[in-house]
C-alpha positions in Angstrom: 169.2 -100.4 -133.0 171.5 -103.1 -134.3 171.6 -106.4 -132.5 173.8 -109.4 -133.1 172.4 -112.9 -132.1 175.1 -115.6 -131.7 173.7 -119.0 -131.7 175.5 -122.3 -130.8 174.9 -126.0 -130.1 174.7 -126.7 -126.2 177.5 -128.6 -124.9 177.1 -132.0 -125.3 175.2 -131.8 -128.5 176.7 -133.8 -131.5 178.0 -131.1 -134.0 178.7 -132.9 -137.4 179.6 -129.6 -139.1 182.1 -128.7 -136.3 183.6 -132.1 -136.7 183.9 -131.8 -140.6 185.8 -128.5 -140.2 187.9 -130.1 -137.6 189.1 -133.0 -139.9 189.4 -130.6 -142.7 191.9 -128.1 -140.9 193.8 -131.3 -139.8 193.7 -132.4 -143.4 195.4 -129.0 -144.5 198.0 -129.5 -141.9 196.7 -126.9 -139.2 198.0 -128.7 -136.1 196.7 -127.6 -132.5 193.1 -127.5 -133.4 191.7 -129.6 -130.6 187.8 -128.9 -131.4 185.6 -126.9 -133.3 181.9 -126.0 -132.7 179.7 -124.3 -135.5 177.1 -121.7 -135.0 175.4 -119.0 -136.4 175.2 -115.2 -136.1 172.1 -113.3 -136.8 172.2 -109.5 -137.3 169.0 -107.4 -136.8 168.2 -103.8 -136.9 165.5 -103.1 -134.7 163.5 -99.9 -133.7 164.9 -98.0 -131.1 163.3 -98.8 -127.6 162.9 -102.7 -128.5 162.9 -104.3 -125.2 165.4 -107.0 -124.0 162.0 -108.9 -123.3 161.0 -108.8 -127.1 164.5 -109.7 -128.6 164.8 -112.5 -126.1 161.2 -113.7 -127.2 162.0 -113.6 -130.8 165.3 -115.8 -130.0 163.2 -118.5 -128.0 160.5 -118.5 -130.4 162.4 -118.5 -133.8 166.0 -117.8 -134.0 167.3 -120.7 -131.7 166.3 -124.1 -131.1 165.9 -124.3 -127.2 166.2 -127.9 -127.1 169.7 -128.1 -128.4 170.8 -124.6 -128.8 172.2 -121.6 -126.4 172.3 -117.9 -127.8 173.7 -114.8 -126.8 172.5 -111.1 -127.6 174.9 -108.5 -128.2 173.8 -104.7 -128.9 175.9 -102.9 -131.0 177.3 -99.5 -130.6 177.6 -97.3 -134.0 181.1 -98.1 -134.4 180.9 -101.8 -134.6 178.2 -101.3 -137.6 179.5 -98.3 -139.2 
């Protein structure tokens, strides 16, 4: 089973990477970009039957810093990772 974990900073947490990308986009002439928030994507191939609770525990204990980050888990279909 493939899962994708999307990790991003919580609202209100300063995002220096996002600000740098925003500034660079403006410098390149891209108008209309009002804000940029950076995050990361983690894709895992897990054993079939891995519980949602186990995936959640992985995220909380290692993959996301729960003080400043949120995460979302997506289970990928065969078509999405083929």
